[in-house]
Every structure is written in C-alpha cells, then in structure tokens.
DODO-774771 format. One record per residue (C-alpha): residue number from 1; chain; x, y, z. Coordinates in steps of 0.05 Angstrom, whole numbers, always signed. Layout:
BEGIN
+-----+------+--------+--------+--------+
| pos | unit |     xx |     yy |     zz |
+-----+------+--------+--------+--------+
| NUM |    A |      X |      Y |      Z |
...
+-----+------+--------+--------+--------+
***
This chain:
BEGIN
+-----+------+--------+--------+--------+
| pos | unit |     xx |     yy |     zz |
+-----+------+--------+--------+--------+
|   1 |    A |   -553 |  +1029 |   +344 |
|   2 |    A |   -507 |   +974 |   +318 |
|   3 |    A |   -514 |   +962 |   +244 |
|   4 |    A |   -538 |   +889 |   +227 |
|   5 |    A |   -485 |   +840 |   +201 |
|   6 |    A |   -478 |   +836 |   +126 |
|   7 |    A |   -525 |   +791 |    +97 |
|   8 |    A |   -476 |   +742 |    +69 |
|   9 |    A |   -450 |   +731 |   +139 |
|  10 |    A |   -516 |   +724 |   +174 |
|  11 |    A |   -538 |   +674 |   +125 |
|  12 |    A |   -476 |   +632 |   +131 |
|  13 |    A |   -487 |   +565 |   +155 |
|  14 |    A |   -464 |   +535 |   +219 |
|  15 |    A |   -394 |   +515 |   +215 |
|  16 |    A |   -373 |   +556 |   +157 |
|  17 |    A |   -343 |   +616 |   +197 |
|  18 |    A |   -312 |   +672 |   +161 |
|  19 |    A |   -235 |   +665 |   +161 |
|  20 |    A |   -228 |   +738 |   +187 |
|  21 |    A |   -258 |   +715 |   +251 |
|  22 |    A |   -204 |   +664 |   +263 |
|  23 |    A |   -143 |   +714 |   +261 |
|  24 |    A |   -171 |   +771 |   +305 |
|  25 |    A |   -206 |   +809 |   +243 |
|  26 |    A |   -149 |   +794 |   +195 |
|  27 |    A |   -169 |   +750 |   +133 |
|  28 |    A |   -103 |   +714 |   +118 |
|  29 |    A |   -132 |   +656 |    +83 |
|  30 |    A |   -173 |   +695 |    +37 |
|  31 |    A |   -114 |   +734 |    +14 |
|  32 |    A |    -80 |   +670 |    -10 |
|  33 |    A |    -78 |   +660 |    -88 |
|  34 |    A |   -129 |   +609 |   -117 |
|  35 |    A |    -75 |   +556 |   -128 |
|  36 |    A |    -64 |   +556 |    -56 |
|  37 |    A |   -136 |   +548 |    -36 |
|  38 |    A |   -145 |   +494 |    -90 |
|  39 |    A |    -88 |   +460 |    -55 |
|  40 |    A |   -119 |   +464 |    +15 |
|  41 |    A |   -184 |   +435 |    -19 |
|  42 |    A |   -148 |   +374 |    -46 |
|  43 |    A |   -148 |   +348 |    +27 |
|  44 |    A |   -221 |   +350 |    +41 |
|  45 |    A |   -283 |   +322 |     +1 |
|  46 |    A |   -310 |   +362 |    -47 |
|  47 |    A |   -376 |   +375 |     -6 |
|  48 |    A |   -335 |   +402 |    +45 |
|  49 |    A |   -302 |   +453 |     -1 |
|  50 |    A |   -370 |   +476 |    -33 |
|  51 |    A |   -389 |   +500 |    +40 |
|  52 |    A |   -334 |   +552 |    +37 |
|  53 |    A |   -371 |   +590 |    -17 |
|  54 |    A |   -422 |   +620 |    +34 |
|  55 |    A |   -362 |   +654 |    +72 |
|  56 |    A |   -356 |   +714 |    +29 |
|  57 |    A |   -360 |   +736 |    -46 |
|  58 |    A |   -282 |   +722 |    -50 |
|  59 |    A |   -300 |   +645 |    -32 |
|  60 |    A |   -360 |   +642 |    -71 |
|  61 |    A |   -333 |   +612 |   -135 |
|  62 |    A |   -263 |   +590 |   -112 |
|  63 |    A |   -284 |   +516 |   -114 |
|  64 |    A |   -311 |   +516 |   -181 |
|  65 |    A |   -244 |   +515 |   -210 |
|  66 |    A |   -205 |   +466 |   -160 |
|  67 |    A |   -171 |   +409 |   -198 |
|  68 |    A |   -183 |   +361 |   -139 |
|  69 |    A |   -251 |   +330 |   -138 |
|  70 |    A |   -270 |   +275 |    -83 |
|  71 |    A |   -337 |   +245 |    -71 |
|  72 |    A |   -323 |   +194 |    -18 |
|  73 |    A |   -375 |   +149 |    +17 |
|  74 |    A |   -437 |   +188 |    +36 |
|  75 |    A |   -510 |   +189 |    +24 |
|  76 |    A |   -513 |   +235 |    -32 |
|  77 |    A |   -545 |   +210 |    -97 |
|  78 |    A |   -505 |   +204 |   -160 |
|  79 |    A |   -556 |   +253 |   -187 |
|  80 |    A |   -535 |   +302 |   -135 |
|  81 |    A |   -462 |   +294 |   -155 |
|  82 |    A |   -482 |   +308 |   -227 |
|  83 |    A |   -517 |   +374 |   -202 |
|  84 |    A |   -459 |   +395 |   -162 |
|  85 |    A |   -409 |   +385 |   -223 |
|  86 |    A |   -456 |   +428 |   -270 |
|  87 |    A |   -423 |   +490 |   -236 |
|  88 |    A |   -353 |   +465 |   -243 |
|  89 |    A |   -308 |   +504 |   -293 |
|  90 |    A |   -240 |   +478 |   -284 |
|  91 |    A |   -200 |   +468 |   -351 |
|  92 |    A |   -167 |   +408 |   -320 |
|  93 |    A |   -174 |   +354 |   -264 |
|  94 |    A |   -113 |   +333 |   -230 |
|  95 |    A |   -145 |   +284 |   -181 |
|  96 |    A |   -215 |   +253 |   -183 |
|  97 |    A |   -243 |   +204 |   -131 |
|  98 |    A |   -309 |   +168 |   -132 |
|  99 |    A |   -341 |   +121 |    -84 |
| 100 |    A |   -405 |    +79 |   -109 |
| 101 |    A |   -442 |    +28 |    -68 |
| 102 |    A |   -501 |    -12 |    -79 |
| 103 |    A |   -549 |    +36 |    -44 |
| 104 |    A |   -527 |    +93 |    -89 |
| 105 |    A |   -581 |    +88 |   -134 |
| 106 |    A |   -620 |    +32 |   -174 |
| 107 |    A |   -576 |    -15 |   -216 |
| 108 |    A |   -607 |     +4 |   -283 |
| 109 |    A |   -590 |    +78 |   -268 |
| 110 |    A |   -525 |    +68 |   -230 |
| 111 |    A |   -484 |    +44 |   -292 |
| 112 |    A |   -506 |   +103 |   -332 |
| 113 |    A |   -491 |   +154 |   -277 |
| 114 |    A |   -425 |   +123 |   -265 |
| 115 |    A |   -408 |   +124 |   -340 |
| 116 |    A |   -424 |   +192 |   -344 |
| 117 |    A |   -382 |   +216 |   -281 |
| 118 |    A |   -322 |   +176 |   -307 |
| 119 |    A |   -329 |   +207 |   -377 |
| 120 |    A |   -334 |   +275 |   -339 |
| 121 |    A |   -267 |   +256 |   -304 |
| 122 |    A |   -226 |   +238 |   -360 |
| 123 |    A |   -249 |   +288 |   -413 |
| 124 |    A |   -208 |   +346 |   -382 |
| 125 |    A |   -143 |   +308 |   -380 |
| 126 |    A |   -146 |   +277 |   -312 |
| 127 |    A |    -80 |   +253 |   -280 |
| 128 |    A |   -102 |   +216 |   -220 |
| 129 |    A |   -167 |   +173 |   -218 |
| 130 |    A |   -189 |   +132 |   -158 |
| 131 |    A |   -255 |    +94 |   -165 |
| 132 |    A |   -287 |    +49 |   -105 |
| 133 |    A |   -342 |    +12 |   -140 |
| 134 |    A |   -379 |    -36 |    -90 |
| 135 |    A |   -431 |    -50 |   -137 |
| 136 |    A |   -442 |    -88 |   -206 |
| 137 |    A |   -410 |    -49 |   -259 |
| 138 |    A |   -383 |    -65 |   -329 |
| 139 |    A |   -330 |    -17 |   -351 |
| 140 |    A |   -345 |    +14 |   -418 |
| 141 |    A |   -290 |    +20 |   -474 |
| 142 |    A |   -278 |    +94 |   -468 |
| 143 |    A |   -249 |    +81 |   -397 |
| 144 |    A |   -193 |    +35 |   -428 |
| 145 |    A |   -171 |    +94 |   -468 |
| 146 |    A |   -132 |   +158 |   -440 |
| 147 |    A |    -70 |   +190 |   -456 |
| 148 |    A |    -63 |   +235 |   -394 |
| 149 |    A |    -80 |   +189 |   -341 |
| 150 |    A |    -17 |   +174 |   -293 |
| 151 |    A |    -44 |   +142 |   -231 |
| 152 |    A |   -106 |    +95 |   -231 |
| 153 |    A |   -132 |    +66 |   -162 |
| 154 |    A |   -189 |    +18 |   -173 |
| 155 |    A |   -226 |    -19 |   -118 |
| 156 |    A |   -282 |    -62 |   -151 |
| 157 |    A |   -318 |   -126 |   -139 |
| 158 |    A |   -319 |   -134 |   -215 |
| 159 |    A |   -279 |   -170 |   -272 |
| 160 |    A |   -232 |   -122 |   -308 |
| 161 |    A |   -246 |   -151 |   -379 |
| 162 |    A |   -231 |   -103 |   -434 |
| 163 |    A |   -260 |   -120 |   -496 |
| 164 |    A |   -224 |    -69 |   -534 |
| 165 |    A |   -152 |    -44 |   -542 |
| 166 |    A |   -124 |    -12 |   -476 |
| 167 |    A |    -92 |    +51 |   -488 |
| 168 |    A |    -65 |    +81 |   -423 |
| 169 |    A |     +1 |   +114 |   -454 |
| 170 |    A |    +18 |   +153 |   -395 |
| 171 |    A |     +0 |   +108 |   -338 |
| 172 |    A |    +57 |   +102 |   -290 |
| 173 |    A |    +23 |    +76 |   -226 |
| 174 |    A |    -35 |    +15 |   -227 |
| 175 |    A |    -68 |     -4 |   -160 |
| 176 |    A |   -124 |    -56 |   -165 |
| 177 |    A |   -161 |    -84 |   -101 |
| 178 |    A |   -214 |   -137 |   -101 |
| 179 |    A |   -215 |   -141 |   -171 |
| 180 |    A |   -220 |   -205 |   -216 |
| 181 |    A |   -169 |   -216 |   -266 |
| 182 |    A |   -160 |   -263 |   -319 |
| 183 |    A |   -124 |   -274 |   -387 |
| 184 |    A |   -150 |   -208 |   -413 |
| 185 |    A |   -106 |   -172 |   -362 |
| 186 |    A |    -48 |   -181 |   -411 |
| 187 |    A |    -86 |   -123 |   -450 |
| 188 |    A |    -82 |    -75 |   -393 |
| 189 |    A |     -6 |    -88 |   -386 |
| 190 |    A |    +11 |    -86 |   -460 |
| 191 |    A |    -31 |    -23 |   -465 |
| 192 |    A |     +8 |    +15 |   -406 |
| 193 |    A |    +78 |    +18 |   -435 |
| 194 |    A |   +101 |    +71 |   -382 |
| 195 |    A |    +80 |    +27 |   -323 |
| 196 |    A |   +129 |    +34 |   -265 |
| 197 |    A |    +91 |    +10 |   -202 |
| 198 |    A |    +35 |    -46 |   -202 |
| 199 |    A |     +1 |    -61 |   -138 |
| 200 |    A |    -50 |   -114 |   -129 |
| 201 |    A |    -92 |   -128 |    -65 |
| 202 |    A |   -136 |   -189 |    -62 |
| 203 |    A |   -145 |   -194 |   -133 |
| 204 |    A |   -158 |   -264 |   -163 |
| 205 |    A |   -109 |   -291 |   -216 |
| 206 |    A |    -72 |   -348 |   -234 |
| 207 |    A |    -16 |   -320 |   -276 |
| 208 |    A |    +23 |   -256 |   -276 |
| 209 |    A |    +69 |   -243 |   -330 |
| 210 |    A |   +104 |   -179 |   -331 |
| 211 |    A |   +156 |   -195 |   -381 |
| 212 |    A |   +122 |   -143 |   -433 |
| 213 |    A |   +126 |    -89 |   -380 |
| 214 |    A |   +202 |    -67 |   -384 |
| 215 |    A |   +194 |     -2 |   -343 |
| 216 |    A |   +159 |    -39 |   -286 |
| 217 |    A |   +207 |    -32 |   -223 |
| 218 |    A |   +158 |    -42 |   -164 |
| 219 |    A |   +110 |   -102 |   -155 |
| 220 |    A |    +69 |   -101 |    -91 |
| 221 |    A |    +24 |   -164 |    -75 |
| 222 |    A |    -22 |   -171 |    -20 |
| 223 |    A |    -73 |   -227 |    -20 |
| 224 |    A |   -123 |   -246 |    +37 |
| 225 |    A |   -171 |   -298 |     +6 |
| 226 |    A |   -166 |   -367 |     +6 |
| 227 |    A |   -166 |   -387 |    -70 |
| 228 |    A |   -135 |   -460 |    -80 |
| 229 |    A |   -102 |   -437 |   -143 |
| 230 |    A |    -29 |   -426 |   -152 |
| 231 |    A |     -1 |   -360 |   -180 |
| 232 |    A |    +58 |   -359 |   -226 |
| 233 |    A |    +93 |   -293 |   -223 |
| 234 |    A |   +143 |   -274 |   -280 |
| 235 |    A |   +172 |   -205 |   -267 |
| 236 |    A |   +243 |   -202 |   -299 |
| 237 |    A |   +250 |   -125 |   -293 |
| 238 |    A |   +226 |   -106 |   -223 |
| 239 |    A |   +274 |    -76 |   -172 |
| 240 |    A |   +228 |    -78 |   -110 |
| 241 |    A |   +180 |   -135 |    -93 |
| 242 |    A |   +131 |   -137 |    -39 |
| 243 |    A |    +92 |   -205 |    -23 |
| 244 |    A |    +44 |   -209 |    +36 |
| 245 |    A |     +5 |   -276 |    +50 |
| 246 |    A |    +16 |   -339 |     +9 |
| 247 |    A |    -48 |   -370 |    +14 |
| 248 |    A |    -50 |   -374 |    -59 |
| 249 |    A |    +18 |   -414 |    -64 |
| 250 |    A |    +62 |   -364 |   -103 |
| 251 |    A |   +109 |   -389 |   -153 |
| 252 |    A |   +164 |   -341 |   -172 |
| 253 |    A |   +179 |   -367 |   -241 |
| 254 |    A |   +227 |   -308 |   -259 |
| 255 |    A |   +244 |   -246 |   -224 |
| 256 |    A |   +296 |   -195 |   -242 |
| 257 |    A |   +367 |   -207 |   -228 |
| 258 |    A |   +374 |   -134 |   -214 |
| 259 |    A |   +320 |   -147 |   -155 |
| 260 |    A |   +347 |    -99 |    -99 |
| 261 |    A |   +294 |   -101 |    -48 |
| 262 |    A |   +241 |   -156 |    -24 |
| 263 |    A |   +193 |   -155 |    +32 |
| 264 |    A |   +164 |   -221 |    +44 |
| 265 |    A |   +111 |   -245 |   +100 |
| 266 |    A |    +49 |   -284 |   +111 |
| 267 |    A |     -9 |   -274 |   +155 |
| 268 |    A |    -20 |   -348 |   +149 |
| 269 |    A |    -35 |   -378 |   +214 |
| 270 |    A |     +1 |   -444 |   +224 |
| 271 |    A |    -39 |   -503 |   +246 |
| 272 |    A |    -11 |   -526 |   +314 |
| 273 |    A |     +2 |   -598 |   +287 |
| 274 |    A |    +50 |   -569 |   +237 |
| 275 |    A |   +100 |   -561 |   +291 |
| 276 |    A |    +95 |   -633 |   +319 |
| 277 |    A |    +77 |   -675 |   +258 |
| 278 |    A |   +137 |   -712 |   +223 |
| 279 |    A |    +97 |   -747 |   +164 |
| 280 |    A |    +81 |   -693 |   +112 |
| 281 |    A |    +39 |   -742 |    +76 |
| 282 |    A |    -15 |   -731 |   +131 |
| 283 |    A |    -15 |   -655 |   +109 |
| 284 |    A |     -1 |   -646 |    +36 |
| 285 |    A |     -8 |   -571 |    +47 |
| 286 |    A |    +55 |   -567 |    +92 |
| 287 |    A |    +98 |   -593 |    +39 |
| 288 |    A |    +70 |   -552 |    -12 |
| 289 |    A |    +87 |   -490 |    +29 |
| 290 |    A |   +157 |   -514 |    +44 |
| 291 |    A |   +173 |   -525 |    -30 |
| 292 |    A |   +142 |   -457 |    -46 |
| 293 |    A |   +188 |   -423 |     +4 |
| 294 |    A |   +247 |   -459 |    -16 |
| 295 |    A |   +237 |   -440 |    -91 |
| 296 |    A |   +220 |   -367 |    -72 |
| 297 |    A |   +281 |   -360 |    -31 |
| 298 |    A |   +328 |   -385 |    -81 |
| 299 |    A |   +298 |   -332 |   -128 |
| 300 |    A |   +314 |   -278 |    -75 |
| 301 |    A |   +384 |   -298 |    -49 |
| 302 |    A |   +416 |   -241 |    -79 |
| 303 |    A |   +376 |   -183 |    -59 |
| 304 |    A |   +411 |   -129 |    -20 |
| 305 |    A |   +351 |   -109 |    +29 |
| 306 |    A |   +308 |   -162 |    +54 |
| 307 |    A |   +248 |   -153 |   +102 |
| 308 |    A |   +214 |   -219 |   +130 |
| 309 |    A |   +159 |   -228 |   +181 |
| 310 |    A |   +143 |   -268 |   +244 |
| 311 |    A |    +99 |   -319 |   +211 |
| 312 |    A |   +144 |   -324 |   +151 |
| 313 |    A |   +200 |   -339 |   +203 |
| 314 |    A |   +159 |   -393 |   +239 |
| 315 |    A |   +149 |   -426 |   +172 |
| 316 |    A |   +223 |   -429 |   +156 |
| 317 |    A |   +239 |   -458 |   +223 |
| 318 |    A |   +186 |   -513 |   +214 |
| 319 |    A |   +214 |   -527 |   +144 |
| 320 |    A |   +284 |   -533 |   +173 |
| 321 |    A |   +261 |   -582 |   +223 |
| 322 |    A |   +231 |   -625 |   +174 |
| 323 |    A |   +295 |   -623 |   +132 |
| 324 |    A |   +288 |   -574 |    +80 |
| 325 |    A |   +348 |   -533 |    +65 |
| 326 |    A |   +352 |   -464 |    +48 |
| 327 |    A |   +405 |   -419 |     +9 |
| 328 |    A |   +454 |   -372 |    +46 |
| 329 |    A |   +430 |   -297 |    +35 |
| 330 |    A |   +476 |   -241 |    +14 |
| 331 |    A |   +437 |   -185 |    +39 |
| 332 |    A |   +466 |   -121 |    +64 |
| 333 |    A |   +407 |    -98 |   +105 |
| 334 |    A |   +357 |   -149 |   +136 |
| 335 |    A |   +295 |   -130 |   +170 |
| 336 |    A |   +255 |   -177 |   +217 |
| 337 |    A |   +190 |   -157 |   +235 |
| 338 |    A |   +187 |   -201 |   +299 |
| 339 |    A |   +188 |   -199 |   +373 |
| 340 |    A |   +253 |   -206 |   +407 |
| 341 |    A |   +260 |   -279 |   +417 |
| 342 |    A |   +325 |   -321 |   +426 |
| 343 |    A |   +300 |   -373 |   +373 |
| 344 |    A |   +298 |   -317 |   +319 |
| 345 |    A |   +370 |   -311 |   +324 |
| 346 |    A |   +384 |   -380 |   +294 |
| 347 |    A |   +358 |   -365 |   +228 |
| 348 |    A |   +395 |   -304 |   +222 |
| 349 |    A |   +461 |   -336 |   +243 |
| 350 |    A |   +457 |   -396 |   +198 |
| 351 |    A |   +435 |   -368 |   +130 |
| 352 |    A |   +445 |   -296 |   +131 |
| 353 |    A |   +507 |   -249 |   +133 |
| 354 |    A |   +473 |   -180 |   +137 |
| 355 |    A |   +513 |   -115 |   +146 |
| 356 |    A |   +453 |    -83 |   +174 |
| 357 |    A |   +399 |   -112 |   +218 |
| 358 |    A |   +333 |    -82 |   +235 |
| 359 |    A |   +283 |   -104 |   +287 |
| 360 |    A |   +214 |    -63 |   +286 |
| 361 |    A |   +174 |    -87 |   +343 |
| 362 |    A |    +98 |    -82 |   +338 |
| 363 |    A |    +56 |    -49 |   +392 |
| 364 |    A |     +8 |   -111 |   +389 |
| 365 |    A |    +66 |   -152 |   +424 |
| 366 |    A |    +99 |   -141 |   +490 |
| 367 |    A |   +169 |   -118 |   +483 |
| 368 |    A |   +221 |   -161 |   +518 |
| 369 |    A |   +256 |   -136 |   +583 |
| 370 |    A |   +323 |    -99 |   +572 |
| 371 |    A |   +363 |   -160 |   +592 |
| 372 |    A |   +335 |   -206 |   +544 |
| 373 |    A |   +343 |   -151 |   +487 |
| 374 |    A |   +416 |   -143 |   +509 |
| 375 |    A |   +428 |   -219 |   +509 |
| 376 |    A |   +392 |   -220 |   +435 |
| 377 |    A |   +441 |   -162 |   +412 |
| 378 |    A |   +506 |   -203 |   +438 |
| 379 |    A |   +485 |   -263 |   +405 |
| 380 |    A |   +474 |   -229 |   +338 |
| 381 |    A |   +535 |   -190 |   +341 |
| 382 |    A |   +578 |   -257 |   +359 |
| 383 |    A |   +548 |   -296 |   +301 |
| 384 |    A |   +545 |   -247 |   +244 |
| 385 |    A |   +614 |   -233 |   +216 |
| 386 |    A |   +594 |   -175 |   +170 |
| 387 |    A |   +543 |   -143 |   +213 |
| 388 |    A |   +558 |    -64 |   +213 |
| 389 |    A |   +490 |    -31 |   +235 |
| 390 |    A |   +437 |    -62 |   +285 |
| 391 |    A |   +373 |    -21 |   +294 |
| 392 |    A |   +315 |    -39 |   +340 |
| 393 |    A |   +252 |     +0 |   +333 |
| 394 |    A |   +225 |    -12 |   +405 |
| 395 |    A |   +208 |    +59 |   +426 |
| 396 |    A |   +132 |    +51 |   +426 |
| 397 |    A |   +142 |    -15 |   +468 |
| 398 |    A |   +186 |    +11 |   +521 |
| 399 |    A |   +176 |    +55 |   +582 |
| 400 |    A |   +224 |   +111 |   +595 |
| 401 |    A |   +268 |    +74 |   +643 |
| 402 |    A |   +274 |    +12 |   +604 |
| 403 |    A |   +290 |    +52 |   +541 |
| 404 |    A |   +344 |    +92 |   +578 |
| 405 |    A |   +373 |    +21 |   +609 |
| 406 |    A |   +374 |     -8 |   +544 |
| 407 |    A |   +410 |    +54 |   +513 |
| 408 |    A |   +466 |    +48 |   +560 |
| 409 |    A |   +471 |    -25 |   +547 |
| 410 |    A |   +471 |    -16 |   +471 |
| 411 |    A |   +524 |    +39 |   +476 |
| 412 |    A |   +570 |     -8 |   +515 |
| 413 |    A |   +559 |    -64 |   +464 |
| 414 |    A |   +574 |    -16 |   +406 |
| 415 |    A |   +642 |     +2 |   +431 |
| 416 |    A |   +657 |    -65 |   +449 |
| 417 |    A |   +640 |   -101 |   +383 |
| 418 |    A |   +650 |    -40 |   +335 |
| 419 |    A |   +575 |    -50 |   +312 |
| 420 |    A |   +532 |    +16 |   +307 |
| 421 |    A |   +472 |     +1 |   +348 |
| 422 |    A |   +412 |    +48 |   +339 |
| 423 |    A |   +349 |    +48 |   +385 |
| 424 |    A |   +289 |    +78 |   +354 |
+-----+------+--------+--------+--------+
***
C-alpha cells in the first residue's frame, strides 16, 4: 500500500509545485543559496514570492528576508500589505515598489497607511524606492530625508511641495511622472547634491534651473500635456539631453558646452494648413514653434551625437520654407527616426555633415522598396562629404527576399563610395 504524500505537499496550493517535480526528482532550485533565491524574487511581485513558502520547509521562510519588495496594482488592501510585512525580517531593503489607487481604501485611512508603508521602506536604508500614487496624497516631512536612497521613481498626481529641508544626500537617479512642480522644486534639487540623472514625464513646470546640480549629466524630458506655459531650461552641466514633445514650447536658456548627445522629437501633429499658409500672422503658434526650434538648434549645434524624429523633420522643412534659417551642425553621428523618403535627404545634405548616419525604421510604417532605399543611400553618400558609416535599421520591416536584395546593393555601394553601410 502506497504511503500518502507528505502533508506539506498535499496541502500545497495549486500552482506552487515542488521544484523537485520539475527536474526529475532533483531539487536543483532549493539547493541554491538564499541570495540567489532572493534575486529570483526580485523579478516577481511579493505576493507571488510568498506563495513559494508552501513548497517545503526549505522555502517556508525564504521570502522573509528578500531585500526586494513589490506591491503592484492588485485588489489587496493596504491593511493586508501591513499584515504581510509583519513577518518580514530582512535587515535592509534594496528595492521597494508600491502602487496605490483611489479604490485601495478610504481617503482618511489611505494617507495613514501610505505614510506607514513609506516609513517601513525607508527605515531599513532602502536604496531604490518606486511609488505609484493615483490618489490624493500629501508627502510627509520624513519622506524628504533619507541618506541611503539612490534611486527614486515617483508617479503621482499630486504636488511635490516640500515644506521642510530636503536631504537626499545619496540620491543619484530621480524620475518623476505626472507630478505638479513649482518653485519649491529647487529644494529637491539643492537637497540632492549627488544627483546624476533627472527624468520628468508629463510634469507641469514653468522653469527648470539645474545650475546648482553640478553632478547632473543626463536630463530626460517627456511631455504629453497641452499646457500653454513656456518652460525655460537651464542645464549647464549635462552631457545627455532627451526632449520629446514640444507642446510646452521649451526654451533652452543655457545648456552645457560639453553636451555630447541629444535626442529631439515631437509628437505634435502639425495642422495641415501649416504646410500651405504663407502668412504666419494667421497662426501665431506657427511662428512661436519655428523660433523655438531655431533657438534650440543653435544651442545644440556642437553636439557629437544627434537624434531627431519624423515630426521634428517636418517642422524643420516647414520652417525652412517660411524663410527660417538654421545653423550647420557638426555632428559625428546623426540618427533620423523616419521612414525612407527622398525629401528627408534634403535637410541632412544642407545642414549636417555627419560621419555616421542611422535610420531606424518603425514597424508602424511601411518600409520602402529596395530600389528606393538604394537610391536614398546613393543620394546621402553623394551629398555628405564626411560620412563614414550609414546604418539602416530595417530588418523588422523587410521580408527575407527584400533584405537579401538590399544587402547586395549595400555591399556594392559600400565598396564604390568607401562608406561602411550596415543593415540591421
């Protein structure tokens, strides 16, 4: 008569299969050190990590000391998260992620629970903190004081208005999304002396002065709202700048003379009458955007690596047609995120002298036929005197026969014009 299975296995919930059953009776996973298992837990929500406690005695307490905690969007209440953390015993938290929405709990209770969870995260010297707060919340003073925090990701439909002195002495990477910022944001910047990377996505602000952030090297801006305010940017120390969407009418007051790389594009859809209207007084916004681009490009003309997108190229073409003149660039590598069009070659020839030119095609667009791509490559090589490398990222948009045909053409042109042509 067969012996019944061990009680801990028979009571295991569905989906929590014993690791030994996955490898022919050899439990290779359970033999791994706790540090390795904790690393595996870092890729899944904490709720999933907890389910492994029913696998065997070996797994029962492993999640208790994982330094990675994640509570993404689910229907669990904040109270249940507190109950879960009552068993947690790790001396240090490397990464803590929390999602809170309006339905999580009553507003009066929500702030109290969120305060407690944030305090729980920062007390054992958390290094990476990620908060998604889709509900009204006022950040408490203790939130703005932490000496161990190195990365902060905050997605919150609330004002970031510290009333106290900010002390994030180890913060290197700050990412804010959907946050409303005002003049008090200077406290955040001055209180983060080690800040190296700043990312703002859909954040409302009128001025971004980074002159007192000498270690800041990377600035990443994405805006998708239609605020009529102009945004003045002062960033004298950055080496990398990424700006997507210009509906806020950026003004680059000052950028670093050591700026090496810039990625500029807009998702702004141009009105059709922009392309046919000669009198800018009929649409003042048209003139505003042209002046904005002219000023911006003057600030960026010495960058080594420049990336521009399709909409930005359209705006440049319209501005040129209206008589707006742009500076000649000295870029070494130019990336154009556009479809292969003969009209795109004009701007490259006239204003830029790149050594490397990259065309990444988007799968949303239909790729051109090999003969048009070949013609386009010939035009570029004939009109760019310093071009050394041409990269076309078309693999996802071409079938096998077209790719093979284009590869042969590229090889011929490469030898003929002594330009390295790379197809990806």
